N, CA and C atoms as a LAMMPS dump frame, in Angstrom:
ITEM: TIMESTEP
0
ITEM: NUMBER OF ATOMS
348
ITEM: BOX BOUNDS ff ff ff
-5.0000000000000000e+02 5.0000000000000000e+02
-5.0000000000000000e+02 5.0000000000000000e+02
-5.0000000000000000e+02 5.0000000000000000e+02
ITEM: ATOMS id mol type element x y z
1 1 1 N 14.947 -0.485 -15.96
2 1 2 C 13.655 -0.071 -16.502
3 1 3 C 12.954 0.859 -15.515
4 2 1 N 12.26 1.826 -16.027
5 2 2 C 11.47 2.739 -15.218
6 2 3 C 10.039 2.206 -15.171
7 3 1 N 9.459 2.129 -13.988
8 3 2 C 8.123 1.55 -13.832
9 3 3 C 7.063 2.315 -14.609
10 4 1 N 7.285 3.606 -14.867
11 4 2 C 6.272 4.376 -15.599
12 4 3 C 6.134 3.905 -17.046
13 5 1 N 7.113 3.133 -17.534
14 5 2 C 7.059 2.621 -18.902
15 5 3 C 6.175 1.377 -19.028
16 6 1 N 5.786 0.795 -17.922
17 6 2 C 4.935 -0.396 -17.958
18 6 3 C 3.502 -0.016 -18.298
19 7 1 N 2.789 -0.938 -18.927
20 7 2 C 1.371 -0.744 -19.23
21 7 3 C 0.561 -0.847 -17.937
22 8 1 N -0.625 -0.263 -17.939
23 8 2 C -1.483 -0.291 -16.753
24 8 3 C -1.714 -1.707 -16.23
25 9 1 N -1.989 -2.654 -17.129
26 9 2 C -2.262 -4.019 -16.663
27 9 3 C -1.026 -4.666 -16.037
28 10 1 N 0.159 -4.305 -16.513
29 10 2 C 1.397 -4.819 -15.913
30 10 3 C 1.603 -4.23 -14.513
31 11 1 N 1.305 -2.958 -14.372
32 11 2 C 1.42 -2.313 -13.064
33 11 3 C 0.423 -2.919 -12.088
34 12 1 N -0.805 -3.09 -12.527
35 12 2 C -1.832 -3.671 -11.634
36 12 3 C -1.486 -5.096 -11.242
37 13 1 N -0.855 -5.852 -12.131
38 13 2 C -0.474 -7.232 -11.815
39 13 3 C 0.517 -7.276 -10.648
40 14 1 N 1.281 -6.214 -10.473
41 14 2 C 2.214 -6.118 -9.347
42 14 3 C 1.557 -5.418 -8.157
43 15 1 N 0.832 -4.333 -8.428
44 15 2 C 0.285 -3.484 -7.364
45 15 3 C -0.826 -4.16 -6.566
46 16 1 N -1.75 -4.818 -7.235
47 16 2 C -2.899 -5.383 -6.52
48 16 3 C -2.5 -6.415 -5.468
49 17 1 N -1.589 -7.354 -5.763
50 17 2 C -1.163 -8.281 -4.7
51 17 3 C -0.447 -7.572 -3.549
52 18 1 N 0.324 -6.526 -3.85
53 18 2 C 0.98 -5.771 -2.788
54 18 3 C -0.055 -5.074 -1.906
55 19 1 N -1.086 -4.504 -2.53
56 19 2 C -2.151 -3.834 -1.781
57 19 3 C -2.896 -4.855 -0.91
58 20 1 N -3.188 -6.028 -1.479
59 20 2 C -3.855 -7.084 -0.697
60 20 3 C -3.027 -7.464 0.529
61 21 1 N -1.71 -7.58 0.338
62 21 2 C -0.83 -7.901 1.467
63 21 3 C -0.871 -6.808 2.528
64 22 1 N -0.852 -5.544 2.123
65 22 2 C -0.915 -4.455 3.093
66 22 3 C -2.213 -4.511 3.891
67 23 1 N -3.32 -4.787 3.212
68 23 2 C -4.609 -4.912 3.895
69 23 3 C -4.556 -6.064 4.902
70 24 1 N -4.094 -7.216 4.445
71 24 2 C -4.044 -8.404 5.301
72 24 3 C -3.191 -8.16 6.539
73 25 1 N -1.977 -7.668 6.351
74 25 2 C -1.062 -7.511 7.477
75 25 3 C -1.443 -6.329 8.368
76 26 1 N -2.108 -5.33 7.814
77 26 2 C -2.638 -4.251 8.642
78 26 3 C -3.743 -4.805 9.537
79 27 1 N -4.662 -5.56 8.955
80 27 2 C -5.749 -6.153 9.738
81 27 3 C -5.217 -7.063 10.838
82 28 1 N -4.146 -7.777 10.547
83 28 2 C -3.566 -8.713 11.513
84 28 3 C -2.59 -8.04 12.476
85 29 1 N -2.216 -6.783 12.194
86 29 2 C -1.28 -6.066 13.046
87 29 3 C 0.128 -6.638 13.008
88 30 1 N 0.521 -7.169 11.878
89 30 2 C 1.844 -7.777 11.731
90 30 3 C 2.807 -6.783 11.081
91 31 1 N 3.525 -6.046 11.93
92 31 2 C 4.417 -4.996 11.457
93 31 3 C 5.476 -5.513 10.485
94 32 1 N 6.168 -6.577 10.845
95 32 2 C 7.247 -7.094 10.01
96 32 3 C 6.775 -7.483 8.624
97 33 1 N 5.623 -8.117 8.55
98 33 2 C 5.061 -8.498 7.25
99 33 3 C 4.544 -7.272 6.502
100 34 1 N 3.989 -6.31 7.236
101 34 2 C 3.438 -5.102 6.635
102 34 3 C 4.501 -4.331 5.862
103 35 1 N 5.721 -4.254 6.385
104 35 2 C 6.767 -3.431 5.765
105 35 3 C 7.717 -4.224 4.87
106 36 1 N 7.486 -5.511 4.686
107 36 2 C 8.466 -6.351 3.983
108 36 3 C 8.726 -5.944 2.534
109 37 1 N 7.787 -5.282 1.878
110 37 2 C 7.985 -4.862 0.485
111 37 3 C 8.247 -3.364 0.348
112 38 1 N 8.506 -2.704 1.481
113 38 2 C 8.79 -1.275 1.452
114 38 3 C 10.206 -1.033 0.925
115 39 1 N 10.404 0.117 0.309
116 39 2 C 11.752 0.529 -0.067
117 39 3 C 12.564 0.67 1.214
118 40 1 N 13.872 0.622 1.101
119 40 2 C 14.706 0.709 2.308
120 40 3 C 14.496 2.037 3.027
121 41 1 N 14.352 3.137 2.28
122 41 2 C 14.145 4.443 2.912
123 41 3 C 12.811 4.497 3.649
124 42 1 N 11.756 3.944 3.067
125 42 2 C 10.448 3.958 3.72
126 42 3 C 10.454 3.049 4.94
127 43 1 N 11.076 1.901 4.836
128 43 2 C 11.154 0.983 5.977
129 43 3 C 11.902 1.627 7.136
130 44 1 N 12.971 2.358 6.837
131 44 2 C 13.717 3.042 7.891
132 44 3 C 12.895 4.166 8.521
133 45 1 N 12.085 4.828 7.705
134 45 2 C 11.276 5.939 8.201
135 45 3 C 10.103 5.471 9.059
136 46 1 N 9.678 4.238 8.857
137 46 2 C 8.56 3.707 9.625
138 46 3 C 9.056 3.307 11.006
139 47 1 N 8.526 3.928 12.007
140 47 2 C 8.883 3.626 13.381
141 47 3 C 7.987 2.501 13.867
142 48 1 N 8.571 1.385 14.26
143 48 2 C 7.797 0.208 14.663
144 48 3 C 6.847 0.519 15.814
145 49 1 N 7.259 1.34 16.747
146 49 2 C 6.399 1.673 17.881
147 49 3 C 5.17 2.441 17.412
148 50 1 N 5.385 3.415 16.518
149 50 2 C 4.271 4.218 16.013
150 50 3 C 3.311 3.365 15.191
151 51 1 N 3.869 2.518 14.327
152 51 2 C 3.015 1.675 13.485
153 51 3 C 2.233 0.679 14.349
154 52 1 N 2.872 0.071 15.315
155 52 2 C 2.159 -0.856 16.205
156 52 3 C 1.076 -0.138 16.986
157 53 1 N 1.339 1.117 17.375
158 53 2 C 0.323 1.912 18.061
159 53 3 C -0.873 2.142 17.134
160 54 1 N -0.592 2.422 15.864
161 54 2 C -1.67 2.621 14.889
162 54 3 C -2.477 1.341 14.725
163 55 1 N -1.772 0.219 14.595
164 55 2 C -2.474 -1.052 14.454
165 55 3 C -3.372 -1.311 15.665
166 56 1 N -2.891 -0.981 16.849
167 56 2 C -3.627 -1.268 18.079
168 56 3 C -4.797 -0.322 18.302
169 57 1 N -4.701 0.904 17.8
170 57 2 C -5.682 1.931 18.149
171 57 3 C -6.545 2.434 17
172 58 1 N -6.374 1.923 15.817
173 58 2 C -7.143 2.416 14.677
174 58 3 C -8.147 1.363 14.211
175 59 1 N -9.416 1.697 14.365
176 59 2 C -10.451 0.789 13.855
177 59 3 C -10.321 0.588 12.355
178 60 1 N -9.933 1.649 11.647
179 60 2 C -9.789 1.535 10.198
180 60 3 C -8.623 0.625 9.836
181 61 1 N -7.459 0.848 10.446
182 61 2 C -6.262 0.073 10.1
183 61 3 C -6.412 -1.411 10.411
184 62 1 N -7.266 -1.77 11.334
185 62 2 C -7.422 -3.18 11.72
186 62 3 C -8.682 -3.812 11.132
187 63 1 N -9.441 -3.049 10.352
188 63 2 C -10.707 -3.561 9.819
189 63 3 C -10.92 -3.149 8.373
190 64 1 N -9.893 -3.317 7.56
191 64 2 C -10.005 -2.998 6.141
192 64 3 C -10.664 -4.148 5.407
193 65 1 N -11.569 -3.815 4.518
194 65 2 C -12.218 -4.832 3.702
195 65 3 C -11.228 -5.411 2.699
196 66 1 N -11.322 -6.688 2.459
197 66 2 C -10.465 -7.314 1.45
198 66 3 C -10.909 -6.942 0.045
199 67 1 N -12.073 -6.342 -0.06
200 67 2 C -12.609 -5.908 -1.346
201 67 3 C -12.234 -4.443 -1.58
202 68 1 N -11.707 -4.152 -2.758
203 68 2 C -11.335 -2.779 -3.11
204 68 3 C -11.543 -2.593 -4.601
205 69 1 N -11.614 -1.342 -5.007
206 69 2 C -11.775 -0.999 -6.419
207 69 3 C -10.561 -0.203 -6.886
208 70 1 N -10.084 -0.527 -8.058
209 70 2 C -8.983 0.207 -8.678
210 70 3 C -9.544 1.48 -9.298
211 71 1 N -8.927 2.622 -8.994
212 71 2 C -9.408 3.897 -9.527
213 71 3 C -8.54 4.462 -10.637
214 72 1 N -7.247 4.17 -10.611
215 72 2 C -6.392 4.713 -11.655
216 72 3 C -4.925 4.657 -11.284
217 73 1 N -4.107 5.067 -12.247
218 73 2 C -2.656 5.075 -12.078
219 73 3 C -2.137 6.426 -12.528
220 74 1 N -1.251 6.992 -11.721
221 74 2 C -0.613 8.259 -12.043
222 74 3 C 0.88 7.991 -12.184
223 75 1 N 1.454 8.446 -13.271
224 75 2 C 2.888 8.264 -13.523
225 75 3 C 3.614 9.59 -13.302
226 76 1 N 4.74 9.509 -12.559
227 76 2 C 5.502 10.728 -12.307
228 76 3 C 6.936 10.345 -11.971
229 77 1 N 7.873 10.882 -12.725
230 77 2 C 9.285 10.625 -12.445
231 77 3 C 9.608 9.15 -12.571
232 78 1 N 10.087 8.561 -11.49
233 78 2 C 10.442 7.141 -11.477
234 78 3 C 9.455 6.3 -10.677
235 79 1 N 8.265 6.871 -10.401
236 79 2 C 7.276 6.171 -9.575
237 79 3 C 5.896 6.23 -10.225
238 80 1 N 5.081 5.252 -9.861
239 80 2 C 3.67 5.292 -10.206
240 80 3 C 2.885 5.309 -8.904
241 81 1 N 1.771 5.994 -8.937
242 81 2 C 0.849 5.996 -7.806
243 81 3 C -0.403 5.267 -8.266
244 82 1 N -0.734 4.209 -7.558
245 82 2 C -1.931 3.425 -7.871
246 82 3 C -2.983 3.8 -6.832
247 83 1 N -4.163 4.174 -7.317
248 83 2 C -5.233 4.636 -6.435
249 83 3 C -6.329 3.582 -6.329
250 84 1 N -6.811 3.414 -5.094
251 84 2 C -7.858 2.426 -4.815
252 84 3 C -8.984 3.061 -4.012
253 85 1 N -10.213 2.562 -4.223
254 85 2 C -11.335 2.849 -3.338
255 85 3 C -11.339 1.733 -2.302
256 86 1 N -11.178 2.11 -1.049
257 86 2 C -11.069 1.133 0.03
258 86 3 C -12.231 1.297 1
259 87 1 N -12.705 0.189 1.517
260 87 2 C -13.787 0.205 2.497
261 87 3 C -13.326 -0.478 3.779
262 88 1 N -14.108 -0.286 4.81
263 88 2 C -13.845 -0.896 6.109
264 88 3 C -14.933 -1.928 6.391
265 89 1 N -14.594 -2.909 7.198
266 89 2 C -15.609 -3.89 7.605
267 89 3 C -16.398 -3.395 8.808
268 90 1 N -15.966 -2.286 9.432
269 90 2 C -16.649 -1.767 10.622
270 90 3 C -17.149 -0.339 10.482
271 91 1 N -16.543 0.439 9.599
272 91 2 C -16.929 1.84 9.438
273 91 3 C -17.609 2.023 8.091
274 92 1 N -18.688 2.793 8.098
275 92 2 C -19.37 3.07 6.836
276 92 3 C -18.579 4.09 6.034
277 93 1 N -18.696 4.006 4.741
278 93 2 C -18.055 4.978 3.864
279 93 3 C -16.926 4.372 3.058
280 94 1 N -16.243 5.258 2.352
281 94 2 C -15.152 4.849 1.465
282 94 3 C -13.93 5.713 1.739
283 95 1 N -12.762 5.131 1.514
284 95 2 C -11.497 5.83 1.689
285 95 3 C -10.685 5.712 0.407
286 96 1 N -9.779 6.663 0.228
287 96 2 C -8.873 6.638 -0.908
288 96 3 C -7.578 5.977 -0.47
289 97 1 N -7.243 4.885 -1.14
290 97 2 C -5.979 4.203 -0.883
291 97 3 C -4.957 4.63 -1.914
292 98 1 N -3.723 4.825 -1.467
293 98 2 C -2.645 5.289 -2.343
294 98 3 C -1.439 4.382 -2.145
295 99 1 N -0.946 3.84 -3.257
296 99 2 C 0.213 2.961 -3.236
297 99 3 C 1.221 3.496 -4.249
298 100 1 N 2.405 3.885 -3.782
299 100 2 C 3.444 4.44 -4.647
300 100 3 C 4.5 3.36 -4.861
301 101 1 N 4.742 3.041 -6.13
302 101 2 C 5.678 1.97 -6.477
303 101 3 C 6.796 2.482 -7.373
304 102 1 N 7.94 1.853 -7.229
305 102 2 C 9.09 2.135 -8.074
306 102 3 C 10.091 1.007 -7.921
307 103 1 N 11.197 1.135 -8.611
308 103 2 C 12.239 0.103 -8.539
309 103 3 C 13.321 0.492 -7.54
310 104 1 N 13.784 -0.503 -6.806
311 104 2 C 14.946 -0.371 -5.939
312 104 3 C 15.747 -1.655 -6.082
313 105 1 N 16.991 -1.532 -6.506
314 105 2 C 17.859 -2.703 -6.71
315 105 3 C 17.211 -3.754 -7.611
316 106 1 N 16.538 -3.284 -8.664
317 106 2 C 15.961 -4.18 -9.651
318 106 3 C 14.633 -4.818 -9.268
319 107 1 N 14.096 -4.468 -8.097
320 107 2 C 12.814 -5.031 -7.661
321 107 3 C 11.801 -3.92 -7.431
322 108 1 N 10.53 -4.217 -7.705
323 108 2 C 9.466 -3.256 -7.411
324 108 3 C 9.303 -3.193 -5.901
325 109 1 N 9.333 -1.984 -5.379
326 109 2 C 9.182 -1.75 -3.939
327 109 3 C 8.118 -0.685 -3.697
328 110 1 N 7.602 -0.66 -2.48
329 110 2 C 6.622 0.327 -2.065
330 110 3 C 7.365 1.547 -1.517
331 111 1 N 7.116 2.705 -2.128
332 111 2 C 7.736 3.951 -1.693
333 111 3 C 6.766 4.83 -0.917
334 112 1 N 5.52 4.433 -0.853
335 112 2 C 4.516 5.153 -0.087
336 112 3 C 3.221 4.369 -0.082
337 113 1 N 2.501 4.426 1.03
338 113 2 C 1.203 3.76 1.13
339 113 3 C 0.391 4.479 2.191
340 114 1 N -0.834 4.802 1.857
341 114 2 C -1.689 5.489 2.828
342 114 3 C -3.148 5.31 2.473
343 115 1 N -3.977 5.591 3.457
344 115 2 C -5.42 5.603 3.262
345 115 3 C -5.936 6.932 3.816
346 116 1 N -6.702 7.65 2.983
347 116 2 C -7.263 8.947 3.387
348 116 3 C -8.755 8.831 3.516
């Protein structure tokens, strides 16, 4: 099955818990838990030293609010991009969260995740 064929509520039922986990493990600086749902290619591309450096030195990455707003879903090819309004517990303002999901070996995996 292609994830783009799922209804929005089905996608959110998978995406929101994954996003919550990314927030939690980013705040805690737990690299292994942070990447556990990544696609194999994304996990290989993530350098543990660089990610740990980000966790240690980024006020945003270590202070994400557990509260977020869903903004929408974009379907393209074999992936969906789920967009979130994300806030920080220490910095004022709002950020755009992006979570790219698709299937790998029959399971939904994260193919991209970022905050702008």
